[in-house]
PDB file of N, CA, C and O in Angstrom:
ATOM      1  N   MET A   1       0.704  -1.098   0.078  1.00  0.00           N
ATOM      2  CA  MET A   1       0.108   0.055   0.157  1.00  0.00           C
ATOM      3  C   MET A   1       1.058   0.990  -0.053  1.00  0.00           C
ATOM      4  O   MET A   1       2.156   1.002   0.504  1.00  0.00           O
ATOM      5  N   THR A   2       0.649   1.810  -0.879  1.00  0.00           N
ATOM      6  CA  THR A   2       1.716   3.641  -0.555  1.00  0.00           C
ATOM      7  C   THR A   2       0.042   4.192   0.221  1.00  0.00           C
ATOM      8  O   THR A   2      -1.143   3.872   0.135  1.00  0.00           O
ATOM      9  N   ILE A   3       0.937   5.239   1.008  1.00  0.00           N
ATOM     10  CA  ILE A   3       0.539   6.671   1.356  1.00  0.00           C
ATOM     11  C   ILE A   3       1.180   7.942   0.900  1.00  0.00           C
ATOM     12  O   ILE A   3       2.365   8.234   1.065  1.00  0.00           O
ATOM     13  N   ARG A   4      -0.034   8.903   0.112  1.00  0.00           N
ATOM     14  CA  ARG A   4       0.167   9.766   0.057  1.00  0.00           C
ATOM     15  C   ARG A   4      -0.300  10.510   0.785  1.00  0.00           C
ATOM     16  O   ARG A   4      -1.531  10.484   0.801  1.00  0.00           O
ATOM     17  N   TYR A   5       0.586  11.807   1.996  1.00  0.00           N
ATOM     18  CA  TYR A   5      -0.230  12.879   2.678  1.00  0.00           C
ATOM     19  C   TYR A   5       0.406  13.803   3.144  1.00  0.00           C
ATOM     20  O   TYR A   5       1.465  13.898   3.764  1.00  0.00           O
ATOM     21  N   THR A   6      -0.279  14.423   2.816  1.00  0.00           N
ATOM     22  CA  THR A   6       0.023  16.464   2.793  1.00  0.00           C
ATOM     23  C   THR A   6       0.357  16.518   4.398  1.00  0.00           C
ATOM     24  O   THR A   6      -0.581  16.213   5.134  1.00  0.00           O
ATOM     25  N   PRO A   7       1.270  16.780   4.848  1.00  0.00           N
ATOM     26  CA  PRO A   7       0.882  17.486   6.037  1.00  0.00           C
ATOM     27  C   PRO A   7       0.551  19.009   6.789  1.00  0.00           C
ATOM     28  O   PRO A   7       1.237  20.028   6.709  1.00  0.00           O
ATOM     29  N   ARG A   8      -0.319  18.874   7.300  1.00  0.00           N
ATOM     30  CA  ARG A   8      -0.500  20.381   7.838  1.00  0.00           C
ATOM     31  C   ARG A   8       0.537  20.554   9.217  1.00  0.00           C
ATOM     32  O   ARG A   8       1.033  19.617   9.843  1.00  0.00           O
ATOM     33  N   GLY A   9       0.722  22.082   9.515  1.00  0.00           N
ATOM     34  CA  GLY A   9       1.319  22.981  10.277  1.00  0.00           C
ATOM     35  C   GLY A   9       2.973  22.523   9.820  1.00  0.00           C
ATOM     36  O   GLY A   9       3.287  23.131  10.843  1.00  0.00           O
ATOM     37  N   VAL A  10       3.901  22.180   9.426  1.00  0.00           N
ATOM     38  CA  VAL A  10       4.683  21.953   9.935  1.00  0.00           C
ATOM     39  C   VAL A  10       5.481  22.280   8.341  1.00  0.00           C
ATOM     40  O   VAL A  10       4.914  22.915   7.452  1.00  0.00           O
ATOM     41  N   CYS A  11       7.184  21.586   8.183  1.00  0.00           N
ATOM     42  CA  CYS A  11       7.771  22.687   6.753  1.00  0.00           C
ATOM     43  C   CYS A  11       7.548  21.558   5.996  1.00  0.00           C
ATOM     44  O   CYS A  11       7.490  21.759   4.783  1.00  0.00           O
ATOM     45  N   SER A  12       7.436  20.650   6.305  1.00  0.00           N
ATOM     46  CA  SER A  12       7.168  18.999   5.030  1.00  0.00           C
ATOM     47  C   SER A  12       6.356  19.312   4.092  1.00  0.00           C
ATOM     48  O   SER A  12       5.301  19.660   4.622  1.00  0.00           O
ATOM     49  N   ARG A  13       6.281  19.382   2.785  1.00  0.00           N
ATOM     50  CA  ARG A  13       5.456  19.080   2.015  1.00  0.00           C
ATOM     51  C   ARG A  13       3.875  18.619   1.200  1.00  0.00           C
ATOM     52  O   ARG A  13       2.787  18.911   0.704  1.00  0.00           O
ATOM     53  N   ALA A  14       5.189  17.387   1.706  1.00  0.00           N
ATOM     54  CA  ALA A  14       4.589  15.671   1.463  1.00  0.00           C
ATOM     55  C   ALA A  14       4.845  14.532   1.710  1.00  0.00           C
ATOM     56  O   ALA A  14       6.009  14.248   1.431  1.00  0.00           O
ATOM     57  N   PHE A  15       4.147  13.571   2.202  1.00  0.00           N
ATOM     58  CA  PHE A  15       4.883  12.098   2.765  1.00  0.00           C
ATOM     59  C   PHE A  15       4.270  11.188   1.596  1.00  0.00           C
ATOM     60  O   PHE A  15       3.198  11.287   0.999  1.00  0.00           O
ATOM     61  N   GLU A  16       5.503  10.107   1.454  1.00  0.00           N
ATOM     62  CA  GLU A  16       4.829   8.790   0.444  1.00  0.00           C
ATOM     63  C   GLU A  16       5.390   7.564   1.197  1.00  0.00           C
ATOM     64  O   GLU A  16       6.595   7.318   1.131  1.00  0.00           O
ATOM     65  N   ILE A  17       4.419   6.673   2.019  1.00  0.00           N
ATOM     66  CA  ILE A  17       5.312   6.155   2.685  1.00  0.00           C
ATOM     67  C   ILE A  17       4.717   4.920   2.010  1.00  0.00           C
ATOM     68  O   ILE A  17       3.650   4.986   1.399  1.00  0.00           O
ATOM     69  N   GLU A  18       5.539   3.607   2.148  1.00  0.00           N
ATOM     70  CA  GLU A  18       4.910   2.394   1.792  1.00  0.00           C
ATOM     71  C   GLU A  18       5.047   1.551   2.423  1.00  0.00           C
ATOM     72  O   GLU A  18       6.135   1.104   2.788  1.00  0.00           O
ATOM     73  N   VAL A  19       3.281   0.871   2.872  1.00  0.00           N
ATOM     74  CA  VAL A  19       3.968  -0.263   3.790  1.00  0.00           C
ATOM     75  C   VAL A  19       3.332  -1.849   3.258  1.00  0.00           C
ATOM     76  O   VAL A  19       2.708  -2.202   2.257  1.00  0.00           O
ATOM     77  N   GLU A  20       3.541  -2.141   3.759  1.00  0.00           N
ATOM     78  CA  GLU A  20       3.389  -3.801   3.231  1.00  0.00           C
ATOM     79  C   GLU A  20       3.080  -4.731   4.583  1.00  0.00           C
ATOM     80  O   GLU A  20       3.972  -5.097   5.348  1.00  0.00           O
ATOM     81  N   ASP A  21       1.787  -5.026   4.736  1.00  0.00           N
ATOM     82  CA  ASP A  21       2.148  -6.760   5.884  1.00  0.00           C
ATOM     83  C   ASP A  21       1.541  -5.563   7.580  1.00  0.00           C
ATOM     84  O   ASP A  21       1.249  -6.161   8.617  1.00  0.00           O
ATOM     85  N   ASP A  22       1.495  -4.634   7.551  1.00  0.00           N
ATOM     86  CA  ASP A  22       1.275  -3.897   8.556  1.00  0.00           C
ATOM     87  C   ASP A  22       3.081  -3.255   8.690  1.00  0.00           C
ATOM     88  O   ASP A  22       3.392  -2.656   9.719  1.00  0.00           O
ATOM     89  N   THR A  23       3.802  -3.399   7.921  1.00  0.00           N
ATOM     90  CA  THR A  23       5.233  -2.659   8.296  1.00  0.00           C
ATOM     91  C   THR A  23       5.533  -1.704   6.996  1.00  0.00           C
ATOM     92  O   THR A  23       5.281  -1.717   5.792  1.00  0.00           O
ATOM     93  N   ILE A  24       6.329  -0.735   8.091  1.00  0.00           N
ATOM     94  CA  ILE A  24       6.920   0.320   6.993  1.00  0.00           C
ATOM     95  C   ILE A  24       7.576  -0.036   5.935  1.00  0.00           C
ATOM     96  O   ILE A  24       8.283  -0.932   6.396  1.00  0.00           O
ATOM     97  N   GLN A  25       7.897   0.067   4.551  1.00  0.00           N
ATOM     98  CA  GLN A  25       9.105  -0.587   3.761  1.00  0.00           C
ATOM     99  C   GLN A  25      10.219   0.817   3.062  1.00  0.00           C
ATOM    100  O   GLN A  25      11.212   0.705   2.344  1.00  0.00           O
ATOM    101  N   SER A  26       9.436   2.313   3.727  1.00  0.00           N
ATOM    102  CA  SER A  26       9.979   2.954   2.740  1.00  0.00           C
ATOM    103  C   SER A  26       9.061   4.518   3.416  1.00  0.00           C
ATOM    104  O   SER A  26       7.882   4.582   3.764  1.00  0.00           O
ATOM    105  N   ILE A  27      10.016   5.522   3.417  1.00  0.00           N
ATOM    106  CA  ILE A  27       9.287   6.897   3.566  1.00  0.00           C
ATOM    107  C   ILE A  27       9.543   8.032   2.709  1.00  0.00           C
ATOM    108  O   ILE A  27      10.584   8.532   3.134  1.00  0.00           O
ATOM    109  N   GLN A  28       9.144   8.658   1.768  1.00  0.00           N
ATOM    110  CA  GLN A  28       9.678   9.718   1.237  1.00  0.00           C
ATOM    111  C   GLN A  28       9.338  11.422   1.394  1.00  0.00           C
ATOM    112  O   GLN A  28       8.315  11.884   0.889  1.00  0.00           O
ATOM    113  N   VAL A  29      10.201  12.188   2.062  1.00  0.00           N
ATOM    114  CA  VAL A  29       9.880  12.703   2.626  1.00  0.00           C
ATOM    115  C   VAL A  29       9.947  14.742   1.215  1.00  0.00           C
ATOM    116  O   VAL A  29      11.028  14.865   0.639  1.00  0.00           O
ATOM    117  N   THR A  30       9.207  15.547   1.007  1.00  0.00           N
ATOM    118  CA  THR A  30       9.489  16.396   0.563  1.00  0.00           C
ATOM    119  C   THR A  30       9.364  18.099   1.385  1.00  0.00           C
ATOM    120  O   THR A  30       8.443  18.616   2.018  1.00  0.00           O
ATOM    121  N   GLY A  31      10.576  18.536   1.056  1.00  0.00           N
ATOM    122  CA  GLY A  31      10.428  19.617   2.109  1.00  0.00           C
ATOM    123  C   GLY A  31      11.064  19.209   4.304  1.00  0.00           C
ATOM    124  O   GLY A  31      11.784  18.352   4.816  1.00  0.00           O
ATOM    125  N   GLY A  32      10.468  20.083   4.710  1.00  0.00           N
ATOM    126  CA  GLY A  32      11.391  19.777   6.047  1.00  0.00           C
ATOM    127  C   GLY A  32      12.986  20.181   6.105  1.00  0.00           C
ATOM    128  O   GLY A  32      13.752  20.905   5.468  1.00  0.00           O
ATOM    129  N   CYS A  33      13.044  19.284   7.254  1.00  0.00           N
ATOM    130  CA  CYS A  33      14.217  19.524   7.922  1.00  0.00           C
ATOM    131  C   CYS A  33      15.235  18.310   7.157  1.00  0.00           C
ATOM    132  O   CYS A  33      15.352  17.228   7.732  1.00  0.00           O
ATOM    133  N   ASP A  34      15.930  18.543   5.890  1.00  0.00           N
ATOM    134  CA  ASP A  34      16.616  17.004   4.854  1.00  0.00           C
ATOM    135  C   ASP A  34      17.186  15.896   5.928  1.00  0.00           C
ATOM    136  O   ASP A  34      16.893  14.707   5.802  1.00  0.00           O
ATOM    137  N   GLY A  35      17.981  16.354   6.942  1.00  0.00           N
ATOM    138  CA  GLY A  35      18.361  15.173   7.364  1.00  0.00           C
ATOM    139  C   GLY A  35      18.065  15.011   8.669  1.00  0.00           C
ATOM    140  O   GLY A  35      19.092  14.918   9.341  1.00  0.00           O
ATOM    141  N   ASN A  36      17.166  14.946   9.235  1.00  0.00           N
ATOM    142  CA  ASN A  36      16.588  15.204  10.546  1.00  0.00           C
ATOM    143  C   ASN A  36      15.554  13.617   9.363  1.00  0.00           C
ATOM    144  O   ASN A  36      15.616  12.392   9.465  1.00  0.00           O
ATOM    145  N   LEU A  37      15.050  14.191   8.753  1.00  0.00           N
ATOM    146  CA  LEU A  37      13.741  13.376   7.772  1.00  0.00           C
ATOM    147  C   LEU A  37      14.227  11.906   7.692  1.00  0.00           C
ATOM    148  O   LEU A  37      13.933  10.800   8.145  1.00  0.00           O
ATOM    149  N   LYS A  38      15.333  12.623   6.686  1.00  0.00           N
ATOM    150  CA  LYS A  38      16.741  11.055   6.221  1.00  0.00           C
ATOM    151  C   LYS A  38      16.397  10.359   7.187  1.00  0.00           C
ATOM    152  O   LYS A  38      15.547   9.478   7.060  1.00  0.00           O
ATOM    153  N   GLY A  39      17.126  10.685   8.585  1.00  0.00           N
ATOM    154  CA  GLY A  39      17.348  10.216  10.041  1.00  0.00           C
ATOM    155  C   GLY A  39      16.438   9.045  10.433  1.00  0.00           C
ATOM    156  O   GLY A  39      16.721   7.864  10.637  1.00  0.00           O
ATOM    157  N   LEU A  40      14.513  10.114  10.510  1.00  0.00           N
ATOM    158  CA  LEU A  40      13.657   9.528  10.925  1.00  0.00           C
ATOM    159  C   LEU A  40      12.905   8.241   9.945  1.00  0.00           C
ATOM    160  O   LEU A  40      12.111   7.460  10.471  1.00  0.00           O
ATOM    161  N   SER A  41      13.249   8.155   8.574  1.00  0.00           N
ATOM    162  CA  SER A  41      12.829   7.525   7.555  1.00  0.00           C
ATOM    163  C   SER A  41      13.595   6.115   8.093  1.00  0.00           C
ATOM    164  O   SER A  41      13.195   5.001   8.433  1.00  0.00           O
ATOM    165  N   SER A  42      14.840   6.737   7.990  1.00  0.00           N
ATOM    166  CA  SER A  42      16.075   5.177   8.152  1.00  0.00           C
ATOM    167  C   SER A  42      15.791   4.377   9.633  1.00  0.00           C
ATOM    168  O   SER A  42      16.285   3.263   9.803  1.00  0.00           O
ATOM    169  N   LEU A  43      15.044   4.960  10.589  1.00  0.00           N
ATOM    170  CA  LEU A  43      14.602   4.451  11.637  1.00  0.00           C
ATOM    171  C   LEU A  43      13.749   3.928  11.937  1.00  0.00           C
ATOM    172  O   LEU A  43      13.707   3.147  12.888  1.00  0.00           O
ATOM    173  N   LEU A  44      12.454   4.339  10.900  1.00  0.00           N
ATOM    174  CA  LEU A  44      11.420   3.792  11.038  1.00  0.00           C
ATOM    175  C   LEU A  44      11.294   2.241   9.837  1.00  0.00           C
ATOM    176  O   LEU A  44      10.436   1.364   9.938  1.00  0.00           O
ATOM    177  N   LYS A  45      12.009   2.277   9.157  1.00  0.00           N
ATOM    178  CA  LYS A  45      11.953   1.086   7.815  1.00  0.00           C
ATOM    179  C   LYS A  45      11.986   0.075   8.676  1.00  0.00           C
ATOM    180  O   LYS A  45      12.840  -0.127   9.539  1.00  0.00           O
ATOM    181  N   GLY A  46      11.078  -0.536   8.437  1.00  0.00           N
ATOM    182  CA  GLY A  46      11.089  -2.267   8.939  1.00  0.00           C
ATOM    183  C   GLY A  46       9.981  -2.340  10.074  1.00  0.00           C
ATOM    184  O   GLY A  46       9.314  -3.308  10.438  1.00  0.00           O
ATOM    185  N   MET A  47       9.983  -0.633  10.658  1.00  0.00           N
ATOM    186  CA  MET A  47       9.036  -0.906  11.916  1.00  0.00           C
ATOM    187  C   MET A  47       7.788  -1.616  11.765  1.00  0.00           C
ATOM    188  O   MET A  47       7.737  -2.336  10.768  1.00  0.00           O
ATOM    189  N   ARG A  48       6.378  -1.582  12.798  1.00  0.00           N
ATOM    190  CA  ARG A  48       5.289  -1.956  12.874  1.00  0.00           C
ATOM    191  C   ARG A  48       4.464  -0.228  12.653  1.00  0.00           C
ATOM    192  O   ARG A  48       4.632   0.834  13.252  1.00  0.00           O
ATOM    193  N   VAL A  49       3.527  -0.647  11.469  1.00  0.00           N
ATOM    194  CA  VAL A  49       2.471   0.746  11.723  1.00  0.00           C
ATOM    195  C   VAL A  49       2.286   1.340  13.090  1.00  0.00           C
ATOM    196  O   VAL A  49       2.756   2.325  13.659  1.00  0.00           O
ATOM    197  N   GLU A  50       1.604   0.579  13.352  1.00  0.00           N
ATOM    198  CA  GLU A  50       0.882   0.763  15.124  1.00  0.00           C
ATOM    199  C   GLU A  50       2.377   1.083  16.236  1.00  0.00           C
ATOM    200  O   GLU A  50       2.075   1.798  17.191  1.00  0.00           O
ATOM    201  N   GLU A  51       3.185   0.847  16.217  1.00  0.00           N
ATOM    202  CA  GLU A  51       4.806   0.956  16.894  1.00  0.00           C
ATOM    203  C   GLU A  51       4.974   2.519  16.761  1.00  0.00           C
ATOM    204  O   GLU A  51       5.099   3.442  17.566  1.00  0.00           O
ATOM    205  N   ALA A  52       4.925   2.412  15.458  1.00  0.00           N
ATOM    206  CA  ALA A  52       5.772   3.948  14.876  1.00  0.00           C
ATOM    207  C   ALA A  52       4.189   4.667  15.207  1.00  0.00           C
ATOM    208  O   ALA A  52       3.957   4.567  14.002  1.00  0.00           O
ATOM    209  N   ILE A  53       3.388   5.059  15.549  1.00  0.00           N
ATOM    210  CA  ILE A  53       2.285   5.392  16.130  1.00  0.00           C
ATOM    211  C   ILE A  53       2.089   6.071  17.224  1.00  0.00           C
ATOM    212  O   ILE A  53       1.966   7.245  17.574  1.00  0.00           O
ATOM    213  N   GLN A  54       2.091   4.679  17.818  1.00  0.00           N
ATOM    214  CA  GLN A  54       2.397   5.207  19.508  1.00  0.00           C
ATOM    215  C   GLN A  54       3.665   6.200  19.657  1.00  0.00           C
ATOM    216  O   GLN A  54       3.505   7.240  20.297  1.00  0.00           O
ATOM    217  N   ARG A  55       5.373   5.795  18.875  1.00  0.00           N
ATOM    218  CA  ARG A  55       6.183   6.386  19.682  1.00  0.00           C
ATOM    219  C   ARG A  55       6.132   8.194  18.505  1.00  0.00           C
ATOM    220  O   ARG A  55       6.951   9.100  18.660  1.00  0.00           O
ATOM    221  N   MET A  56       5.393   8.212  17.840  1.00  0.00           N
ATOM    222  CA  MET A  56       5.769   9.878  17.128  1.00  0.00           C
ATOM    223  C   MET A  56       4.132  10.486  17.128  1.00  0.00           C
ATOM    224  O   MET A  56       3.716  11.557  16.687  1.00  0.00           O
ATOM    225  N   GLU A  57       3.689   9.811  17.531  1.00  0.00           N
ATOM    226  CA  GLU A  57       2.327  10.840  17.846  1.00  0.00           C
ATOM    227  C   GLU A  57       1.930  11.675  18.863  1.00  0.00           C
ATOM    228  O   GLU A  57       1.067  11.350  19.678  1.00  0.00           O
ATOM    229  N   GLY A  58       2.452  12.635  18.866  1.00  0.00           N
ATOM    230  CA  GLY A  58       1.695  13.677  20.022  1.00  0.00           C
ATOM    231  C   GLY A  58       3.032  14.955  20.137  1.00  0.00           C
ATOM    232  O   GLY A  58       2.883  16.068  20.640  1.00  0.00           O
ATOM    233  N   ILE A  59       4.090  14.505  19.629  1.00  0.00           N
ATOM    234  CA  ILE A  59       5.529  15.437  19.113  1.00  0.00           C
ATOM    235  C   ILE A  59       5.016  16.291  18.865  1.00  0.00           C
ATOM    236  O   ILE A  59       4.050  16.361  18.105  1.00  0.00           O
ATOM    237  N   ARG A  60       5.854  17.684  19.800  1.00  0.00           N
ATOM    238  CA  ARG A  60       5.321  18.758  19.246  1.00  0.00           C
ATOM    239  C   ARG A  60       6.908  19.250  18.159  1.00  0.00           C
ATOM    240  O   ARG A  60       8.048  18.810  18.311  1.00  0.00           O
ATOM    241  N   CYS A  61       6.455  20.208  17.177  1.00  0.00           N
ATOM    242  CA  CYS A  61       7.919  20.778  17.130  1.00  0.00           C
ATOM    243  C   CYS A  61       7.884  22.733  18.045  1.00  0.00           C
ATOM    244  O   CYS A  61       7.143  23.585  17.556  1.00  0.00           O
ATOM    245  N   GLY A  62       8.568  22.994  19.009  1.00  0.00           N
ATOM    246  CA  GLY A  62       8.910  24.435  19.008  1.00  0.00           C
ATOM    247  C   GLY A  62       7.185  24.229  19.625  1.00  0.00           C
ATOM    248  O   GLY A  62       6.501  23.329  20.112  1.00  0.00           O
ATOM    249  N   GLY A  63       7.011  25.917  19.181  1.00  0.00           N
ATOM    250  CA  GLY A  63       5.548  25.952  19.818  1.00  0.00           C
ATOM    251  C   GLY A  63       4.132  25.513  19.125  1.00  0.00           C
ATOM    252  O   GLY A  63       2.992  25.673  19.560  1.00  0.00           O
ATOM    253  N   LYS A  64       4.627  24.830  17.748  1.00  0.00           N
ATOM    254  CA  LYS A  64       3.450  23.760  17.171  1.00  0.00           C
ATOM    255  C   LYS A  64       3.296  23.187  17.712  1.00  0.00           C
ATOM    256  O   LYS A  64       4.073  22.633  18.489  1.00  0.00           O
ATOM    257  N   PRO A  65       1.355  22.933  17.438  1.00  0.00           N
ATOM    258  CA  PRO A  65       0.837  22.406  18.304  1.00  0.00           C
ATOM    259  C   PRO A  65       0.980  20.692  17.512  1.00  0.00           C
ATOM    260  O   PRO A  65       0.125  19.859  17.813  1.00  0.00           O
ATOM    261  N   THR A  66       2.074  20.327  16.555  1.00  0.00           N
ATOM    262  CA  THR A  66       2.005  19.654  15.101  1.00  0.00           C
ATOM    263  C   THR A  66       3.945  19.351  15.252  1.00  0.00           C
ATOM    264  O   THR A  66       4.689  20.026  15.963  1.00  0.00           O
ATOM    265  N   SER A  67       4.225  18.581  14.675  1.00  0.00           N
ATOM    266  CA  SER A  67       5.489  18.052  14.311  1.00  0.00           C
ATOM    267  C   SER A  67       5.707  17.209  12.979  1.00  0.00           C
ATOM    268  O   SER A  67       4.788  16.427  12.735  1.00  0.00           O
ATOM    269  N   CYS A  68       6.671  17.230  12.154  1.00  0.00           N
ATOM    270  CA  CYS A  68       6.619  16.317  10.979  1.00  0.00           C
ATOM    271  C   CYS A  68       6.716  15.195  11.507  1.00  0.00           C
ATOM    272  O   CYS A  68       6.761  14.365  10.599  1.00  0.00           O
ATOM    273  N   PRO A  69       6.820  14.330  13.289  1.00  0.00           N
ATOM    274  CA  PRO A  69       7.108  13.149  13.377  1.00  0.00           C
ATOM    275  C   PRO A  69       5.315  12.660  13.698  1.00  0.00           C
ATOM    276  O   PRO A  69       4.849  11.523  13.764  1.00  0.00           O
ATOM    277  N   ASP A  70       4.518  14.178  13.872  1.00  0.00           N
ATOM    278  CA  ASP A  70       3.078  13.887  14.606  1.00  0.00           C
ATOM    279  C   ASP A  70       2.335  13.211  13.022  1.00  0.00           C
ATOM    280  O   ASP A  70       1.915  12.206  12.449  1.00  0.00           O
ATOM    281  N   GLN A  71       2.559  14.499  12.938  1.00  0.00           N
ATOM    282  CA  GLN A  71       1.902  14.385  11.121  1.00  0.00           C
ATOM    283  C   GLN A  71       1.989  12.809  10.260  1.00  0.00           C
ATOM    284  O   GLN A  71       1.097  12.455   9.488  1.00  0.00           O
ATOM    285  N   LEU A  72       3.343  11.888  10.584  1.00  0.00           N
ATOM    286  CA  LEU A  72       3.641  10.794   9.813  1.00  0.00           C
ATOM    287  C   LEU A  72       2.926  10.099  10.923  1.00  0.00           C
ATOM    288  O   LEU A  72       2.154   9.294  10.403  1.00  0.00           O
ATOM    289  N   ALA A  73       2.864  10.066  11.893  1.00  0.00           N
ATOM    290  CA  ALA A  73       1.366   9.499  12.551  1.00  0.00           C
ATOM    291  C   ALA A  73       0.020   9.220  11.574  1.00  0.00           C
ATOM    292  O   ALA A  73      -0.631   8.257  11.166  1.00  0.00           O
ATOM    293  N   GLN A  74       0.029  10.931  11.447  1.00  0.00           N
ATOM    294  CA  GLN A  74      -1.726  10.803  11.280  1.00  0.00           C
ATOM    295  C   GLN A  74      -1.759  10.031   9.758  1.00  0.00           C
ATOM    296  O   GLN A  74      -2.794   9.448   9.434  1.00  0.00           O
ATOM    297  N   ALA A  75      -0.378  10.053   8.674  1.00  0.00           N
ATOM    298  CA  ALA A  75      -0.562   9.697   7.720  1.00  0.00           C
ATOM    299  C   ALA A  75      -0.181   7.895   8.191  1.00  0.00           C
ATOM    300  O   ALA A  75      -0.607   6.930   7.557  1.00  0.00           O
ATOM    301  N   LEU A  76       0.403   7.842   9.011  1.00  0.00           N
ATOM    302  CA  LEU A  76       0.201   6.137   8.574  1.00  0.00           C
ATOM    303  C   LEU A  76      -1.025   5.393   9.938  1.00  0.00           C
ATOM    304  O   LEU A  76      -1.206   4.278  10.427  1.00  0.00           O
ATOM    305  N   LYS A  77      -1.578   6.667  10.093  1.00  0.00           N
ATOM    306  CA  LYS A  77      -3.014   6.170  10.941  1.00  0.00           C
ATOM    307  C   LYS A  77      -3.838   5.457   9.263  1.00  0.00           C
ATOM    308  O   LYS A  77      -4.379   4.378   9.020  1.00  0.00           O
ATOM    309  N   THR A  78      -3.594   6.568   8.502  1.00  0.00           N
ATOM    310  CA  THR A  78      -4.834   5.510   6.851  1.00  0.00           C
ATOM    311  C   THR A  78      -4.743   4.039   6.614  1.00  0.00           C
ATOM    312  O   THR A  78      -5.601   3.462   5.946  1.00  0.00           O
ATOM    313  N   ALA A  79      -3.663   3.379   7.177  1.00  0.00           N
ATOM    314  CA  ALA A  79      -3.227   2.589   6.595  1.00  0.00           C
ATOM    315  C   ALA A  79      -3.537   1.116   7.855  1.00  0.00           C
ATOM    316  O   ALA A  79      -3.188  -0.056   7.709  1.00  0.00           O
ATOM    317  N   LEU A  80      -4.503   1.919   9.358  1.00  0.00           N
ATOM    318  CA  LEU A  80      -4.551   1.073   9.776  1.00  0.00           C
ATOM    319  C   LEU A  80      -6.762   0.463   9.595  1.00  0.00           C
ATOM    320  O   LEU A  80      -7.145  -0.612  10.055  1.00  0.00           O
TER     321      LEU A  80
END
């Protein structure tokens, strides 16, 4: 399954997430903090969707009510 998601309230402009058998296969991010998001994508590869959501949901970026990890969690919820 390919999830295409437009995040809201963050610097990233688009996510493309490949999920197979409830496991994250890859994440491509357009925009945002390049190094941080590449690292996050690498760490999430092979992780179960539910675990990734639990770890990232609710993380904030500075004074914003959301963050790129939180928005990734919202995107992954569409795979459940």
